[in-house]
C-alpha positions in Angstrom: -4.0 22.6 -12.5 -6.3 19.8 -13.4 -10.0 19.3 -13.0 -10.7 17.1 -9.9 -13.0 14.7 -11.7 -10.5 14.4 -14.6 -7.8 13.5 -12.2 -10.0 10.8 -10.5 -11.1 9.4 -13.8 -7.4 9.2 -14.9 -6.5 7.3 -11.7 -9.5 5.0 -11.9 -8.4 4.0 -15.4 -4.7 3.8 -14.6 -5.3 1.5 -11.6 -8.1 -0.4 -13.4 -10.4 -0.1 -10.4 -13.4 -1.7 -12.1 -11.5 -5.1 -11.9 -11.6 -5.2 -8.1 -14.2 -6.3 -5.6 -12.9 -4.4 -2.6 -14.0 -3.8 1.0 -12.9 -0.2 0.4 -14.5 2.5 -1.6 -11.9 3.3 -4.4 -11.8 6.7 -6.0 -13.4 9.9 -4.8 -14.6 9.7 -1.2 -15.0 13.4 -0.4 -15.5 16.1 -3.0 -13.7 19.4 -2.5 -12.4 22.1 -4.7 -13.1 21.6 -8.5 -9.5 22.0 -9.5 -6.3 20.5 -8.2 -2.9 22.2 -7.9 -1.5 20.6 -4.8 -1.7 16.9 -4.0 -0.9 15.4 -0.6 -0.5 11.7 -0.2 -0.4 9.4 2.9 -0.9 5.8 3.7 -4.0 6.4 5.8 -6.6 9.1 6.2 -6.9 10.0 9.8 -7.2 13.3 11.8 -3.4 13.9 11.8 -2.9 13.4 8.0 -6.0 15.4 7.2 -4.9 18.3 9.3 -1.4 18.2 7.8 -2.9 18.2 4.3 -4.9 21.2 5.2 -1.9 23.0 6.7 0.0 22.4 3.5 -3.0 23.9 1.6 -3.6 20.7 -0.4 -6.5 20.5 -2.8 -6.6 16.7 -2.5 -5.4 14.1 0.0 -4.8 10.8 -1.7 -4.4 7.7 0.5 -4.3 3.9 0.5 -6.6 3.6 3.4 -9.6 5.9 3.1 -12.5 6.6 5.4 -15.2 4.6 3.6 -15.3 0.8 4.0 -17.9 -1.9 3.5 -21.4 -0.4 3.3 -20.0 3.0 4.2 -21.0 5.4 6.9 -24.3 4.8 8.7 -24.2 8.3 10.2 -21.9 11.3 10.3 -21.3 11.5 14.0 -18.5 11.0 16.5 -15.1 10.2 15.1 -16.4 10.1 11.5 -17.7 13.7 11.9 -14.5 14.9 13.4 -12.5 13.5 10.5 -14.9 14.6 7.7 -15.6 18.1 9.1 -12.2 19.7 8.3 -12.2 18.2 4.8 -15.6 19.7 4.1 -14.9 23.1 5.8 -11.6 23.5 3.9 -12.9 22.0 0.6 -10.2 19.4 0.5 -11.0 16.2 -1.5 -10.2 12.8 -0.3 -9.3 10.1 -2.8 -8.4 6.5 -1.9 -7.2 3.4 -3.7 -6.9 0.2 -1.8 -6.5 -3.2 -3.6 -5.9 -1.5 -7.0 -2.9 0.3 -5.5 -1.6 -3.0 -4.0 -1.9 -4.8 -7.4 -0.6 -2.4 -10.0 2.5 -3.9 -11.8 4.5 -0.7 -11.7 3.1 1.8 -9.2 1.6 -0.7 -6.7 2.8 -1.3 -3.2 4.0 -4.8 -3.9 5.8 -4.0 -7.2 7.4 -1.0 -5.6 8.6 -3.0 -2.7 10.2 -5.5 -5.2 11.9 -2.7 -7.1 13.2 -1.0 -4.0 14.6 -4.3 -2.7 16.5 -5.0 -6.0 14.0 -7.7 -7.1 12.1 -8.2 -10.3 8.4 -9.0 -10.2 7.9 -12.2 -12.2 4.5 -13.7 -11.2 1.3 -12.4 -9.7 -0.1 -14.2 -6.7 -2.5 -13.9 -3.7 -5.9 -13.5 -5.2 -8.6 -11.5 -3.5 -12.1 -11.9 -5.1 -10.5 -13.2 -8.3 -7.7 -10.6 -8.7 -4.1 -11.1 -7.8 -2.7 -8.3 -5.6 0.7 -9.7 -4.6 3.9 -10.4 -6.6 6.5 -13.1 -6.6 9.8 -11.4 -7.2 13.1 -12.9 -8.3 16.7 -11.9 -7.3 19.2 -11.6 -10.1 21.7 -13.3 -7.9 21.2 -15.4 -4.8 21.3 -13.4 -1.6 21.9 -14.4 2.0 18.8 -14.3 4.2 20.6 -12.1 6.7 21.5 -9.6 4.0 17.9 -9.5 2.7 16.6 -8.9 6.2 19.0 -5.9 6.6 17.8 -4.5 3.3 14.2 -4.7 4.4 15.0 -3.0 7.7 16.7 -0.2 5.9 13.8 0.3 3.5 11.1 0.2 6.1 13.1 2.2 8.7 12.3 -0.4 11.4 13.6 -3.8 12.5 11.2 -6.4 11.1 9.9 -9.4 12.9 11.6 -12.4 11.4 10.1 -15.8 11.6 12.7 -18.2 10.2 11.8 -21.4 8.5 13.4 -21.3 5.0 16.9 -21.8 3.6 19.8 -19.4 4.2 19.8 -18.2 0.6 17.1 -16.1 -1.0 16.1 -16.3 -4.7 12.3 -16.0 -4.8 10.4 -13.7 -2.5 6.6 -13.5 -2.3 5.6 -9.9 -1.5 2.1 -9.1 -0.1 2.0 -5.8 1.8 -0.3 -5.1 4.7 -2.1 -8.1 6.2 -0.6 -10.8 4.0 0.0 -13.7 6.3 -2.9 -15.7 4.8 -0.8 -16.1 1.6 1.9 -18.1 3.3 1.0 -21.6 2.0 0.6 -20.2 -1.5 4.0 -18.5 -1.3 5.6 -21.8 -0.2 3.9 -23.7 -3.1 5.3 -21.3 -5.6 8.9 -22.1 -4.5 9.6 -18.9 -2.5 12.1 -18.9 0.3 10.6 -15.8 1.9 7.2 -14.1 2.3 7.5 -10.4 2.9 4.4 -8.9 4.4 3.2 -6.3 6.9 1.4 -8.3 9.6 1.5 -11.9 10.8 -0.8 -14.1 12.9 0.0 -16.1 16.0 -0.1 -19.3 13.8 2.3 -17.9 11.2 5.5 -18.9 13.1 4.8 -22.6 13.3 3.3 -22.7 9.8 6.5 -21.1 8.4 8.7 -23.7 10.0 6.6 -26.6 8.8 6.4 -25.2 5.2 10.1 -24.5 5.1 9.7 -20.8 4.3 10.7 -17.7 6.2 8.5 -14.7 6.9 9.6 -11.1 7.3 7.0 -8.9 8.9 7.9 -5.3 8.0 4.8 -3.5 9.4 1.5 -2.8 7.7 2.0 0.9 7.2 5.7 0.5 6.5 5.1 -1.9 3.6 2.5 0.4 2.1 4.3 3.7 1.8 5.7 3.3 -1.7 2.5 3.0 -3.7 1.1 6.4 -2.8 4.5 7.9 -3.3 4.9 6.3 -6.8 1.4 7.4 -7.8 2.1 10.9 -6.6 5.3 11.1 -8.7 3.4 9.8 -11.7 0.6 12.3 -11.3 3.1 15.2 -10.8 4.8 14.3 -14.0 1.5 13.9 -15.9 -0.3 16.9 -14.7 2.3 19.2 -13.3 1.0 19.0 -9.7 2.9 19.9 -6.6 3.0 16.8 -4.4 3.9 16.1 -0.7 4.1 12.8 1.1 2.8 13.0 4.7 4.8 10.5 6.7 2.8 9.1 9.6 4.7 6.1 10.9 2.8 3.3 12.6 4.4 0.6 14.8 1.7 -1.9 13.7 
């Protein structure tokens, strides 16, 4: 077991949360039991993942997308009440890390995607409020674009949307999980043949062709599974916690 606040302080320091100006509230969002034995993790906090964490008898639910954004809740009513009530009734804590978990060079979503795809992160990119959250990753050997798309499909367990525009060989890949289409021009300027992200815009297709770079759209949730899983493994090894990943696939 570990003290809840000790666990949160450790995560805050590990992910260096104070560096980030984030639309999300990072760290402890809902306080539950004072000690932690079982840690459930998921990409997003919603009614389904909260109920599954409670059914597993988790002490903490740790997510990438929490419940508190911007200026926070104005009132505890409606959907917010229905999501918060079971956490409070069952004394399950909610902890969330957004940009800090995208950016971490080892445990972060983008670094983990690189490692899982057989790439080496070599250069941070895609600044948000002064902090880079994405990574440019390098292949040890050139790979065909078709092979790389198949590898992404296998990893994300879904067929990605492919917007071709780059060469048939892949050496440098810009990786920005979630909603990363806005980094396309920067990715092209850094000599990347591919941008791997979770969501695209209507304008992305034509822009990719004109910049000479391909875009692989793997899904917002599907490209952000690995960070919470890596953090859970790290916390399990550090504190001896039981951990469970709550898979909640999303077609978006």
